[in-house]
Predicted model as a PDB file, atoms N, CA, C, CB and O in Angstrom, pLDDT in the B-factor column:
MODEL        1                                                                  
ATOM      1  N   UNK A   1       3.877  15.079  -7.294  1.00 60.00           N  
ATOM      2  CA  UNK A   1       4.049  13.995  -6.343  1.00 60.00           C  
ATOM      3  C   UNK A   1       4.201  12.657  -7.066  1.00 60.00           C  
ATOM      4  CB  UNK A   1       2.867  13.946  -5.373  1.00 60.00           C  
ATOM      5  O   UNK A   1       4.987  11.808  -6.646  1.00 60.00           O  
ATOM      6  N   UNK A   2       3.459  12.473  -8.138  1.00 63.00           N  
ATOM      7  CA  UNK A   2       3.542  11.234  -8.894  1.00 63.00           C  
ATOM      8  C   UNK A   2       4.918  11.098  -9.533  1.00 63.00           C  
ATOM      9  CB  UNK A   2       2.443  11.180  -9.965  1.00 63.00           C  
ATOM     10  O   UNK A   2       5.463   9.997  -9.610  1.00 63.00           O  
ATOM     11  N   UNK A   3       5.487  12.223  -9.994  1.00 66.00           N  
ATOM     12  CA  UNK A   3       6.824  12.182 -10.599  1.00 66.00           C  
ATOM     13  C   UNK A   3       7.873  11.733  -9.591  1.00 66.00           C  
ATOM     14  CB  UNK A   3       7.199  13.557 -11.164  1.00 66.00           C  
ATOM     15  O   UNK A   3       8.779  10.973  -9.933  1.00 66.00           O  
ATOM     16  N   UNK A   4       7.757  12.195  -8.360  1.00 62.00           N  
ATOM     17  CA  UNK A   4       8.707  11.802  -7.321  1.00 62.00           C  
ATOM     18  C   UNK A   4       8.592  10.309  -7.048  1.00 62.00           C  
ATOM     19  CB  UNK A   4       8.467  12.608  -6.026  1.00 62.00           C  
ATOM     20  O   UNK A   4       9.607   9.625  -6.917  1.00 62.00           O  
ATOM     21  N   UNK A   5       7.387   9.804  -6.962  1.00 61.00           N  
ATOM     22  CA  UNK A   5       7.183   8.378  -6.708  1.00 61.00           C  
ATOM     23  C   UNK A   5       7.726   7.537  -7.870  1.00 61.00           C  
ATOM     24  CB  UNK A   5       5.682   8.081  -6.487  1.00 61.00           C  
ATOM     25  O   UNK A   5       8.347   6.498  -7.646  1.00 61.00           O  
ATOM     26  N   UNK A   6       7.493   7.981  -9.106  1.00 64.00           N  
ATOM     27  CA  UNK A   6       8.010   7.241 -10.258  1.00 64.00           C  
ATOM     28  C   UNK A   6       9.528   7.241 -10.279  1.00 64.00           C  
ATOM     29  CB  UNK A   6       7.475   7.834 -11.556  1.00 64.00           C  
ATOM     30  O   UNK A   6      10.142   6.224 -10.603  1.00 64.00           O  
ATOM     31  N   UNK A   7      10.144   8.372  -9.935  1.00 62.00           N  
ATOM     32  CA  UNK A   7      11.599   8.444  -9.903  1.00 62.00           C  
ATOM     33  C   UNK A   7      12.174   7.519  -8.834  1.00 62.00           C  
ATOM     34  CB  UNK A   7      12.053   9.880  -9.654  1.00 62.00           C  
ATOM     35  O   UNK A   7      13.167   6.834  -9.076  1.00 62.00           O  
ATOM     36  N   UNK A   8      11.559   7.497  -7.660  1.00 56.00           N  
ATOM     37  CA  UNK A   8      12.024   6.605  -6.598  1.00 56.00           C  
ATOM     38  C   UNK A   8      11.851   5.146  -6.995  1.00 56.00           C  
ATOM     39  CB  UNK A   8      11.271   6.887  -5.294  1.00 56.00           C  
ATOM     40  O   UNK A   8      12.695   4.309  -6.675  1.00 56.00           O  
ATOM     41  N   UNK A   9      10.770   4.841  -7.686  1.00 55.00           N  
ATOM     42  CA  UNK A   9      10.535   3.465  -8.111  1.00 55.00           C  
ATOM     43  C   UNK A   9      11.560   3.031  -9.152  1.00 55.00           C  
ATOM     44  CB  UNK A   9       9.120   3.314  -8.670  1.00 55.00           C  
ATOM     45  O   UNK A   9      11.995   1.879  -9.138  1.00 55.00           O  
ATOM     46  N   UNK A  10      11.949   3.915 -10.042  1.00 60.00           N  
ATOM     47  CA  UNK A  10      12.910   3.565 -11.082  1.00 60.00           C  
ATOM     48  C   UNK A  10      14.311   3.346 -10.505  1.00 60.00           C  
ATOM     49  CB  UNK A  10      12.949   4.658 -12.149  1.00 60.00           C  
ATOM     50  O   UNK A  10      15.088   2.572 -11.064  1.00 60.00           O  
ATOM     51  N   UNK A  11      14.641   4.002  -9.415  1.00 59.00           N  
ATOM     52  CA  UNK A  11      15.967   3.853  -8.821  1.00 59.00           C  
ATOM     53  C   UNK A  11      16.199   2.455  -8.280  1.00 59.00           C  
ATOM     54  CB  UNK A  11      16.156   4.862  -7.715  1.00 59.00           C  
ATOM     55  O   UNK A  11      17.319   1.948  -8.345  1.00 59.00           O  
ATOM     56  N   UNK A  12      15.175   1.828  -7.754  1.00 58.00           N  
ATOM     57  CA  UNK A  12      15.343   0.539  -7.091  1.00 58.00           C  
ATOM     58  C   UNK A  12      14.952  -0.650  -7.933  1.00 58.00           C  
ATOM     59  CB  UNK A  12      14.558   0.518  -5.848  1.00 58.00           C  
ATOM     60  O   UNK A  12      14.785  -1.740  -7.386  1.00 58.00           O  
ATOM     61  N   UNK A  13      14.796  -0.503  -9.226  1.00 72.00           N  
ATOM     62  CA  UNK A  13      14.390  -1.630 -10.078  1.00 72.00           C  
ATOM     63  C   UNK A  13      15.416  -2.748 -10.027  1.00 72.00           C  
ATOM     64  CB  UNK A  13      14.192  -1.168 -11.528  1.00 72.00           C  
ATOM     65  O   UNK A  13      16.616  -2.500  -9.911  1.00 72.00           O  
ATOM     66  N   UNK A  14      14.929  -3.990 -10.115  1.00 76.00           N  
ATOM     67  CA  UNK A  14      15.836  -5.133 -10.073  1.00 76.00           C  
ATOM     68  C   UNK A  14      15.687  -5.939 -11.352  1.00 76.00           C  
ATOM     69  CB  UNK A  14      15.560  -6.019  -8.833  1.00 76.00           C  
ATOM     70  O   UNK A  14      14.656  -5.891 -12.023  1.00 76.00           O  
ATOM     71  N   UNK A  15      16.739  -6.679 -11.672  1.00 82.00           N  
ATOM     72  CA  UNK A  15      16.683  -7.504 -12.873  1.00 82.00           C  
ATOM     73  C   UNK A  15      15.972  -8.821 -12.573  1.00 82.00           C  
ATOM     74  CB  UNK A  15      18.102  -7.769 -13.418  1.00 82.00           C  
ATOM     75  O   UNK A  15      15.589  -9.091 -11.435  1.00 82.00           O  
ATOM     76  N   UNK A  16      15.805  -9.621 -13.600  1.00 86.00           N  
ATOM     77  CA  UNK A  16      15.022 -10.851 -13.476  1.00 86.00           C  
ATOM     78  C   UNK A  16      15.683 -11.877 -12.555  1.00 86.00           C  
ATOM     79  CB  UNK A  16      14.806 -11.463 -14.844  1.00 86.00           C  
ATOM     80  O   UNK A  16      14.996 -12.585 -11.818  1.00 86.00           O  
ATOM     81  N   UNK A  17      17.002 -11.958 -12.597  1.00 89.00           N  
ATOM     82  CA  UNK A  17      17.713 -12.907 -11.741  1.00 89.00           C  
ATOM     83  C   UNK A  17      17.534 -12.566 -10.271  1.00 89.00           C  
ATOM     84  CB  UNK A  17      19.197 -12.933 -12.091  1.00 89.00           C  
ATOM     85  O   UNK A  17      17.259 -13.442  -9.451  1.00 89.00           O  
ATOM     86  N   UNK A  18      17.690 -11.285  -9.941  1.00 88.00           N  
ATOM     87  CA  UNK A  18      17.507 -10.869  -8.544  1.00 88.00           C  
ATOM     88  C   UNK A  18      16.075 -11.115  -8.093  1.00 88.00           C  
ATOM     89  CB  UNK A  18      17.867  -9.382  -8.368  1.00 88.00           C  
ATOM     90  O   UNK A  18      15.833 -11.478  -6.942  1.00 88.00           O  
ATOM     91  N   UNK A  19      15.138 -10.918  -8.993  1.00 89.00           N  
ATOM     92  CA  UNK A  19      13.733 -11.149  -8.664  1.00 89.00           C  
ATOM     93  C   UNK A  19      13.496 -12.627  -8.336  1.00 89.00           C  
ATOM     94  CB  UNK A  19      12.824 -10.705  -9.833  1.00 89.00           C  
ATOM     95  O   UNK A  19      12.793 -12.942  -7.375  1.00 89.00           O  
ATOM     96  N   UNK A  20      14.074 -13.528  -9.124  1.00 91.00           N  
ATOM     97  CA  UNK A  20      13.917 -14.965  -8.869  1.00 91.00           C  
ATOM     98  C   UNK A  20      14.571 -15.371  -7.549  1.00 91.00           C  
ATOM     99  CB  UNK A  20      14.518 -15.779 -10.022  1.00 91.00           C  
ATOM    100  O   UNK A  20      14.029 -16.189  -6.806  1.00 91.00           O  
ATOM    101  N   UNK A  21      15.741 -14.794  -7.265  1.00 92.00           N  
ATOM    102  CA  UNK A  21      16.421 -15.100  -6.008  1.00 92.00           C  
ATOM    103  C   UNK A  21      15.578 -14.639  -4.831  1.00 92.00           C  
ATOM    104  CB  UNK A  21      17.809 -14.440  -5.962  1.00 92.00           C  
ATOM    105  O   UNK A  21      15.474 -15.353  -3.834  1.00 92.00           O  
ATOM    106  N   UNK A  22      14.976 -13.463  -4.925  1.00 91.00           N  
ATOM    107  CA  UNK A  22      14.133 -12.966  -3.838  1.00 91.00           C  
ATOM    108  C   UNK A  22      12.900 -13.837  -3.636  1.00 91.00           C  
ATOM    109  CB  UNK A  22      13.710 -11.531  -4.115  1.00 91.00           C  
ATOM    110  O   UNK A  22      12.499 -14.088  -2.500  1.00 91.00           O  
ATOM    111  N   UNK A  23      12.294 -14.301  -4.732  1.00 93.00           N  
ATOM    112  CA  UNK A  23      11.161 -15.221  -4.593  1.00 93.00           C  
ATOM    113  C   UNK A  23      11.601 -16.504  -3.880  1.00 93.00           C  
ATOM    114  CB  UNK A  23      10.557 -15.557  -5.982  1.00 93.00           C  
ATOM    115  O   UNK A  23      10.881 -17.027  -3.030  1.00 93.00           O  
ATOM    116  N   UNK A  24      12.777 -17.000  -4.231  1.00 94.00           N  
ATOM    117  CA  UNK A  24      13.287 -18.214  -3.598  1.00 94.00           C  
ATOM    118  C   UNK A  24      13.548 -18.031  -2.110  1.00 94.00           C  
ATOM    119  CB  UNK A  24      14.555 -18.657  -4.282  1.00 94.00           C  
ATOM    120  O   UNK A  24      13.179 -18.878  -1.295  1.00 94.00           O  
ATOM    121  N   UNK A  25      14.189 -16.915  -1.761  1.00 93.00           N  
ATOM    122  CA  UNK A  25      14.470 -16.633  -0.349  1.00 93.00           C  
ATOM    123  C   UNK A  25      13.165 -16.466   0.431  1.00 93.00           C  
ATOM    124  CB  UNK A  25      15.345 -15.362  -0.209  1.00 93.00           C  
ATOM    125  O   UNK A  25      13.035 -16.967   1.547  1.00 93.00           O  
ATOM    126  N   UNK A  26      12.208 -15.763  -0.161  1.00 93.00           N  
ATOM    127  CA  UNK A  26      10.922 -15.564   0.509  1.00 93.00           C  
ATOM    128  C   UNK A  26      10.171 -16.867   0.704  1.00 93.00           C  
ATOM    129  CB  UNK A  26      10.067 -14.600  -0.278  1.00 93.00           C  
ATOM    130  O   UNK A  26       9.575 -17.097   1.755  1.00 93.00           O  
ATOM    131  N   UNK A  27      10.202 -17.720  -0.314  1.00 95.00           N  
ATOM    132  CA  UNK A  27       9.515 -19.009  -0.199  1.00 95.00           C  
ATOM    133  C   UNK A  27      10.185 -19.898   0.850  1.00 95.00           C  
ATOM    134  CB  UNK A  27       9.493 -19.726  -1.559  1.00 95.00           C  
ATOM    135  O   UNK A  27       9.512 -20.585   1.618  1.00 95.00           O  
ATOM    136  N   UNK A  28      11.509 -19.873   0.871  1.00 95.00           N  
ATOM    137  CA  UNK A  28      12.229 -20.679   1.859  1.00 95.00           C  
ATOM    138  C   UNK A  28      11.954 -20.183   3.278  1.00 95.00           C  
ATOM    139  CB  UNK A  28      13.738 -20.653   1.574  1.00 95.00           C  
ATOM    140  O   UNK A  28      11.738 -20.986   4.186  1.00 95.00           O  
ATOM    141  N   UNK A  29      11.963 -18.871   3.470  1.00 94.00           N  
ATOM    142  CA  UNK A  29      11.686 -18.316   4.797  1.00 94.00           C  
ATOM    143  C   UNK A  29      10.258 -18.641   5.236  1.00 94.00           C  
ATOM    144  CB  UNK A  29      11.909 -16.791   4.799  1.00 94.00           C  
ATOM    145  O   UNK A  29      10.016 -18.948   6.404  1.00 94.00           O  
ATOM    146  N   UNK A  30       9.320 -18.572   4.300  1.00 94.00           N  
ATOM    147  CA  UNK A  30       7.934 -18.907   4.633  1.00 94.00           C  
ATOM    148  C   UNK A  30       7.795 -20.387   5.002  1.00 94.00           C  
ATOM    149  CB  UNK A  30       7.008 -18.568   3.456  1.00 94.00           C  
ATOM    150  O   UNK A  30       7.082 -20.731   5.945  1.00 94.00           O  
ATOM    151  N   UNK A  31       8.473 -21.253   4.259  1.00 95.00           N  
ATOM    152  CA  UNK A  31       8.398 -22.688   4.555  1.00 95.00           C  
ATOM    153  C   UNK A  31       8.994 -23.000   5.922  1.00 95.00           C  
ATOM    154  CB  UNK A  31       9.123 -23.497   3.472  1.00 95.00           C  
ATOM    155  O   UNK A  31       8.435 -23.796   6.676  1.00 95.00           O  
ATOM    156  N   UNK A  32      10.116 -22.382   6.242  1.00 94.00           N  
ATOM    157  CA  UNK A  32      10.729 -22.614   7.550  1.00 94.00           C  
ATOM    158  C   UNK A  32       9.819 -22.091   8.655  1.00 94.00           C  
ATOM    159  CB  UNK A  32      12.116 -21.939   7.632  1.00 94.00           C  
ATOM    160  O   UNK A  32       9.670 -22.736   9.692  1.00 94.00           O  
ATOM    161  N   UNK A  33       9.210 -20.929   8.441  1.00 94.00           N  
ATOM    162  CA  UNK A  33       8.316 -20.359   9.451  1.00 94.00           C  
ATOM    163  C   UNK A  33       7.102 -21.267   9.689  1.00 94.00           C  
ATOM    164  CB  UNK A  33       7.851 -18.953   9.020  1.00 94.00           C  
ATOM    165  O   UNK A  33       6.592 -21.351  10.806  1.00 94.00           O  
ATOM    166  N   UNK A  34       6.658 -21.928   8.655  1.00 93.00           N  
ATOM    167  CA  UNK A  34       5.469 -22.776   8.784  1.00 93.00           C  
ATOM    168  C   UNK A  34       5.814 -24.138   9.406  1.00 93.00           C  
ATOM    169  CB  UNK A  34       4.812 -22.978   7.408  1.00 93.00           C  
ATOM    170  O   UNK A  34       5.122 -24.604  10.311  1.00 93.00           O  
ATOM    171  N   UNK A  35       6.879 -24.765   8.917  1.00 94.00           N  
ATOM    172  CA  UNK A  35       7.115 -26.161   9.257  1.00 94.00           C  
ATOM    173  C   UNK A  35       8.155 -26.410  10.345  1.00 94.00           C  
ATOM    174  CB  UNK A  35       7.522 -26.876   8.051  1.00 94.00           C  
ATOM    175  O   UNK A  35       8.134 -27.476  10.960  1.00 94.00           O  
ATOM    176  N   UNK A  36       9.053 -25.481  10.604  1.00 92.00           N  
ATOM    177  CA  UNK A  36      10.114 -25.735  11.587  1.00 92.00           C  
ATOM    178  C   UNK A  36       9.581 -25.567  13.007  1.00 92.00           C  
ATOM    179  CB  UNK A  36      11.313 -24.787  11.353  1.00 92.00           C  
ATOM    180  O   UNK A  36       8.753 -24.693  13.262  1.00 92.00           O  
ATOM    181  N   UNK A  37      10.050 -26.392  13.919  1.00 93.00           N  
ATOM    182  CA  UNK A  37       9.614 -26.281  15.318  1.00 93.00           C  
ATOM    183  C   UNK A  37      10.386 -25.157  16.033  1.00 93.00           C  
ATOM    184  CB  UNK A  37       9.819 -27.637  16.061  1.00 93.00           C  
ATOM    185  O   UNK A  37      11.323 -25.416  16.788  1.00 93.00           O  
ATOM    186  N   UNK A  38       9.977 -23.918  15.781  1.00 91.00           N  
ATOM    187  CA  UNK A  38      10.637 -22.739  16.346  1.00 91.00           C  
ATOM    188  C   UNK A  38       9.704 -22.012  17.300  1.00 91.00           C  
ATOM    189  CB  UNK A  38      11.100 -21.788  15.230  1.00 91.00           C  
ATOM    190  O   UNK A  38       8.498 -22.262  17.323  1.00 91.00           O  
ATOM    191  N   UNK A  39      10.274 -21.114  18.083  1.00 93.00           N  
ATOM    192  CA  UNK A  39       9.438 -20.292  18.963  1.00 93.00           C  
ATOM    193  C   UNK A  39       8.667 -19.281  18.114  1.00 93.00           C  
ATOM    194  CB  UNK A  39      10.305 -19.562  20.045  1.00 93.00           C  
ATOM    195  O   UNK A  39       9.006 -19.044  16.955  1.00 93.00           O  
ATOM    196  N   UNK A  40       7.650 -18.704  18.694  1.00 93.00           N  
ATOM    197  CA  UNK A  40       6.825 -17.750  17.946  1.00 93.00           C  
ATOM    198  C   UNK A  40       7.605 -16.497  17.565  1.00 93.00           C  
ATOM    199  CB  UNK A  40       5.600 -17.363  18.762  1.00 93.00           C  
ATOM    200  O   UNK A  40       7.297 -15.860  16.557  1.00 93.00           O  
ATOM    201  N   UNK A  41       8.605 -16.137  18.356  1.00 94.00           N  
ATOM    202  CA  UNK A  41       9.437 -14.980  18.025  1.00 94.00           C  
ATOM    203  C   UNK A  41      10.158 -15.219  16.693  1.00 94.00           C  
ATOM    204  CB  UNK A  41      10.462 -14.698  19.158  1.00 94.00           C  
ATOM    205  O   UNK A  41      10.153 -14.349  15.823  1.00 94.00           O  
ATOM    206  N   UNK A  42      10.777 -16.389  16.533  1.00 94.00           N  
ATOM    207  CA  UNK A  42      11.488 -16.691  15.301  1.00 94.00           C  
ATOM    208  C   UNK A  42      10.531 -16.857  14.122  1.00 94.00           C  
ATOM    209  CB  UNK A  42      12.320 -17.949  15.476  1.00 94.00           C  
ATOM    210  O   UNK A  42      10.853 -16.483  12.994  1.00 94.00           O  
ATOM    211  N   UNK A  43       9.368 -17.411  14.387  1.00 94.00           N  
ATOM    212  CA  UNK A  43       8.377 -17.532  13.319  1.00 94.00           C  
ATOM    213  C   UNK A  43       7.939 -16.155  12.826  1.00 94.00           C  
ATOM    214  CB  UNK A  43       7.157 -18.334  13.805  1.00 94.00           C  
ATOM    215  O   UNK A  43       7.712 -15.962  11.631  1.00 94.00           O  
ATOM    216  N   UNK A  44       7.822 -15.202  13.744  1.00 94.00           N  
ATOM    217  CA  UNK A  44       7.475 -13.835  13.356  1.00 94.00           C  
ATOM    218  C   UNK A  44       8.557 -13.177  12.528  1.00 94.00           C  
ATOM    219  CB  UNK A  44       7.203 -13.002  14.579  1.00 94.00           C  
ATOM    220  O   UNK A  44       8.269 -12.494  11.545  1.00 94.00           O  
ATOM    221  N   UNK A  45       9.813 -13.384  12.928  1.00 94.00           N  
ATOM    222  CA  UNK A  45      10.937 -12.813  12.175  1.00 94.00           C  
ATOM    223  C   UNK A  45      10.986 -13.403  10.770  1.00 94.00           C  
ATOM    224  CB  UNK A  45      12.276 -13.069  12.908  1.00 94.00           C  
ATOM    225  O   UNK A  45      11.135 -12.670   9.792  1.00 94.00           O  
ATOM    226  N   UNK A  46      10.861 -14.711  10.667  1.00 94.00           N  
ATOM    227  CA  UNK A  46      10.894 -15.360   9.359  1.00 94.00           C  
ATOM    228  C   UNK A  46       9.705 -14.964   8.491  1.00 94.00           C  
ATOM    229  CB  UNK A  46      10.925 -16.867   9.527  1.00 94.00           C  
ATOM    230  O   UNK A  46       9.848 -14.831   7.275  1.00 94.00           O  
ATOM    231  N   UNK A  47       8.553 -14.776   9.087  1.00 94.00           N  
ATOM    232  CA  UNK A  47       7.382 -14.329   8.334  1.00 94.00           C  
ATOM    233  C   UNK A  47       7.592 -12.924   7.798  1.00 94.00           C  
ATOM    234  CB  UNK A  47       6.126 -14.377   9.210  1.00 94.00           C  
ATOM    235  O   UNK A  47       7.217 -12.633   6.663  1.00 94.00           O  
ATOM    236  N   UNK A  48       8.184 -12.053   8.594  1.00 93.00           N  
ATOM    237  CA  UNK A  48       8.466 -10.690   8.136  1.00 93.00           C  
ATOM    238  C   UNK A  48       9.468 -10.693   6.985  1.00 93.00           C  
ATOM    239  CB  UNK A  48       8.999  -9.838   9.294  1.00 93.00           C  
ATOM    240  O   UNK A  48       9.301  -9.955   6.014  1.00 93.00           O  
ATOM    241  N   UNK A  49      10.502 -11.515   7.089  1.00 91.00           N  
ATOM    242  CA  UNK A  49      11.490 -11.625   6.013  1.00 91.00           C  
ATOM    243  C   UNK A  49      10.834 -12.156   4.747  1.00 91.00           C  
ATOM    244  CB  UNK A  49      12.657 -12.541   6.435  1.00 91.00           C  
ATOM    245  O   UNK A  49      11.077 -11.647   3.653  1.00 91.00           O  
ATOM    246  N   UNK A  50      10.006 -13.178   4.901  1.00 93.00           N  
ATOM    247  CA  UNK A  50       9.330 -13.759   3.741  1.00 93.00           C  
ATOM    248  C   UNK A  50       8.411 -12.736   3.075  1.00 93.00           C  
ATOM    249  CB  UNK A  50       8.526 -15.000   4.156  1.00 93.00           C  
ATOM    250  O   UNK A  50       8.399 -12.607   1.851  1.00 93.00           O  
ATOM    251  N   UNK A  51       7.656 -12.023   3.874  1.00 92.00           N  
ATOM    252  CA  UNK A  51       6.723 -11.039   3.310  1.00 92.00           C  
ATOM    253  C   UNK A  51       7.471  -9.927   2.581  1.00 92.00           C  
ATOM    254  CB  UNK A  51       5.841 -10.440   4.416  1.00 92.00           C  
ATOM    255  O   UNK A  51       7.077  -9.539   1.482  1.00 92.00           O  
ATOM    256  N   UNK A  52       8.545  -9.409   3.180  1.00 90.00           N  
ATOM    257  CA  UNK A  52       9.288  -8.316   2.558  1.00 90.00           C  
ATOM    258  C   UNK A  52       9.933  -8.750   1.252  1.00 90.00           C  
ATOM    259  CB  UNK A  52      10.349  -7.792   3.509  1.00 90.00           C  
ATOM    260  O   UNK A  52       9.885  -8.013   0.267  1.00 90.00           O  
ATOM    261  N   UNK A  53      10.532  -9.924   1.229  1.00 91.00           N  
ATOM    262  CA  UNK A  53      11.219 -10.353   0.017  1.00 91.00           C  
ATOM    263  C   UNK A  53      10.247 -10.723  -1.096  1.00 91.00           C  
ATOM    264  CB  UNK A  53      12.119 -11.528   0.320  1.00 91.00           C  
ATOM    265  O   UNK A  53      10.503 -10.429  -2.263  1.00 91.00           O  
ATOM    266  N   UNK A  54       9.146 -11.357  -0.753  1.00 92.00           N  
ATOM    267  CA  UNK A  54       8.169 -11.727  -1.783  1.00 92.00           C  
ATOM    268  C   UNK A  54       7.488 -10.491  -2.352  1.00 92.00           C  
ATOM    269  CB  UNK A  54       7.117 -12.690  -1.211  1.00 92.00           C  
ATOM    270  O   UNK A  54       7.301 -10.398  -3.565  1.00 92.00           O  
ATOM    271  N   UNK A  55       7.117  -9.548  -1.509  1.00 90.00           N  
ATOM    272  CA  UNK A  55       6.466  -8.327  -1.997  1.00 90.00           C  
ATOM    273  C   UNK A  55       7.428  -7.507  -2.840  1.00 90.00           C  
ATOM    274  CB  UNK A  55       5.942  -7.484  -0.822  1.00 90.00           C  
ATOM    275  O   UNK A  55       7.043  -6.992  -3.889  1.00 90.00           O  
ATOM    276  N   UNK A  56       8.680  -7.376  -2.395  1.00 88.00           N  
ATOM    277  CA  UNK A  56       9.634  -6.599  -3.184  1.00 88.00           C  
ATOM    278  C   UNK A  56       9.917  -7.273  -4.526  1.00 88.00           C  
ATOM    279  CB  UNK A  56      10.940  -6.409  -2.403  1.00 88.00           C  
ATOM    280  O   UNK A  56      10.120  -6.581  -5.524  1.00 88.00           O  
ATOM    281  N   UNK A  57       9.935  -8.590  -4.574  1.00 89.00           N  
ATOM    282  CA  UNK A  57      10.133  -9.289  -5.843  1.00 89.00           C  
ATOM    283  C   UNK A  57       8.915  -9.138  -6.747  1.00 89.00           C  
ATOM    284  CB  UNK A  57      10.426 -10.773  -5.597  1.00 89.00           C  
ATOM    285  O   UNK A  57       9.058  -8.964  -7.957  1.00 89.00           O  
ATOM    286  N   UNK A  58       7.735  -9.202  -6.176  1.00 88.00           N  
ATOM    287  CA  UNK A  58       6.518  -9.074  -6.984  1.00 88.00           C  
ATOM    288  C   UNK A  58       6.384  -7.674  -7.575  1.00 88.00           C  
ATOM    289  CB  UNK A  58       5.284  -9.403  -6.140  1.00 88.00           C  
ATOM    290  O   UNK A  58       5.928  -7.514  -8.707  1.00 88.00           O  
ATOM    291  N   UNK A  59       6.780  -6.669  -6.812  1.00 86.00           N  
ATOM    292  CA  UNK A  59       6.699  -5.292  -7.310  1.00 86.00           C  
ATOM    293  C   UNK A  59       7.936  -4.900  -8.103  1.00 86.00           C  
ATOM    294  CB  UNK A  59       6.507  -4.327  -6.154  1.00 86.00           C  
ATOM    295  O   UNK A  59       7.959  -3.843  -8.733  1.00 86.00           O  
ATOM    296  N   UNK A  60       8.965  -5.741  -8.077  1.00 82.00           N  
ATOM    297  CA  UNK A  60      10.230  -5.495  -8.776  1.00 82.00           C  
ATOM    298  C   UNK A  60      10.916  -4.229  -8.303  1.00 82.00           C  
ATOM    299  CB  UNK A  60       9.994  -5.413 -10.265  1.00 82.00           C  
ATOM    300  O   UNK A  60      11.636  -3.583  -9.065  1.00 82.00           O  
ATOM    301  N   UNK A  61      10.694  -3.872  -7.046  1.00 79.00           N  
ATOM    302  CA  UNK A  61      11.315  -2.688  -6.468  1.00 79.00           C  
ATOM    303  C   UNK A  61      11.890  -3.081  -5.111  1.00 79.00           C  
ATOM    304  CB  UNK A  61      10.288  -1.505  -6.334  1.00 79.00           C  
ATOM    305  O   UNK A  61      11.207  -3.692  -4.289  1.00 79.00           O  
ATOM    306  N   UNK A  62      13.134  -2.730  -4.890  1.00 73.00           N  
ATOM    307  CA  UNK A  62      13.784  -3.012  -3.627  1.00 73.00           C  
ATOM    308  C   UNK A  62      13.836  -1.739  -2.792  1.00 73.00           C  
ATOM    309  CB  UNK A  62      15.199  -3.584  -3.852  1.00 73.00           C  
ATOM    310  O   UNK A  62      14.545  -0.802  -3.160  1.00 73.00           O  
ATOM    311  N   UNK A  63      13.106  -1.676  -1.675  1.00 71.00           N  
ATOM    312  CA  UNK A  63      13.128  -0.467  -0.846  1.00 71.00           C  
ATOM    313  C   UNK A  63      14.518  -0.162  -0.313  1.00 71.00           C  
ATOM    314  CB  UNK A  63      12.161  -0.609   0.311  1.00 71.00           C  
ATOM    315  O   UNK A  63      14.907   1.004  -0.242  1.00 71.00           O  
ATOM    316  N   UNK A  64      15.270  -1.186   0.064  1.00 68.00           N  
ATOM    317  CA  UNK A  64      16.613  -0.956   0.594  1.00 68.00           C  
ATOM    318  C   UNK A  64      17.529  -0.392  -0.485  1.00 68.00           C  
ATOM    319  CB  UNK A  64      17.201  -2.257   1.160  1.00 68.00           C  
ATOM    320  O   UNK A  64      18.341   0.494  -0.215  1.00 68.00           O  
ATOM    321  N   UNK A  65      17.399  -0.901  -1.702  1.00 68.00           N  
ATOM    322  CA  UNK A  65      18.240  -0.409  -2.800  1.00 68.00           C  
ATOM    323  C   UNK A  65      17.903   1.041  -3.127  1.00 68.00           C  
ATOM    324  CB  UNK A  65      18.066  -1.290  -4.054  1.00 68.00           C  
ATOM    325  O   UNK A  65      18.806   1.828  -3.410  1.00 68.00           O  
ATOM    326  N   UNK A  66      16.619   1.414  -3.094  1.00 67.00           N  
ATOM    327  CA  UNK A  66      16.251   2.802  -3.371  1.00 67.00           C  
ATOM    328  C   UNK A  66      16.765   3.739  -2.289  1.00 67.00           C  
ATOM    329  CB  UNK A  66      14.739   2.936  -3.496  1.00 67.00           C  
ATOM    330  O   UNK A  66      17.194   4.854  -2.586  1.00 67.00           O  
ATOM    331  N   UNK A  67      16.725   3.291  -1.025  1.00 71.00           N  
ATOM    332  CA  UNK A  67      17.207   4.144   0.058  1.00 71.00           C  
ATOM    333  C   UNK A  67      18.723   4.333  -0.031  1.00 71.00           C  
ATOM    334  CB  UNK A  67      16.825   3.546   1.422  1.00 71.00           C  
ATOM    335  O   UNK A  67      19.226   5.416   0.268  1.00 71.00           O  
ATOM    336  N   UNK A  68      19.452   3.298  -0.437  1.00 71.00           N  
ATOM    337  CA  UNK A  68      20.900   3.408  -0.558  1.00 71.00           C  
ATOM    338  C   UNK A  68      21.288   4.389  -1.663  1.00 71.00           C  
ATOM    339  CB  UNK A  68      21.514   2.034  -0.832  1.00 71.00           C  
ATOM    340  O   UNK A  68      22.247   5.146  -1.509  1.00 71.00           O  
ATOM    341  N   UNK A  69      20.569   4.383  -2.749  1.00 69.00           N  
ATOM    342  CA  UNK A  69      20.894   5.269  -3.867  1.00 69.00           C  
ATOM    343  C   UNK A  69      20.450   6.695  -3.593  1.00 69.00           C  
ATOM    344  CB  UNK A  69      20.249   4.763  -5.150  1.00 69.00           C  
ATOM    345  O   UNK A  69      21.042   7.632  -4.128  1.00 69.00           O  
ATOM    346  N   UNK A  70      19.427   6.884  -2.778  1.00 65.00           N  
ATOM    347  CA  UNK A  70      18.921   8.223  -2.479  1.00 65.00           C  
ATOM    348  C   UNK A  70      19.874   8.954  -1.541  1.00 65.00           C  
ATOM    349  CB  UNK A  70      17.514   8.146  -1.858  1.00 65.00           C  
ATOM    350  O   UNK A  70      19.950  10.182  -1.574  1.00 65.00           O  
ATOM    351  N   UNK A  71      20.591   8.227  -0.718  1.00 59.00           N  
ATOM    352  CA  UNK A  71      21.482   8.865   0.256  1.00 59.00           C  
ATOM    353  C   UNK A  71      22.771   9.357  -0.351  1.00 59.00           C  
ATOM    354  CB  UNK A  71      21.796   7.914   1.362  1.00 59.00           C  
ATOM    355  O   UNK A  71      23.613   9.914   0.354  1.00 59.00           O  
TER     356      UNK A  71                                                      
ENDMDL                                                                          
END                                                                             
């Protein structure tokens, strides 16, 4: 089971530039969610985008990229 998880993790690895871009997008989405006068629905969407991009950049693994390569 560990081998399968390691293989899936290696498929979606990102380079340093993509990681920096994801941190930037996540930070921007978080800032807009916090400071912009939006409805709670949009704040929730932006928070979800921020969380997904920041976590994927921190782990250096893109779930969407791994799913695309697995198919």
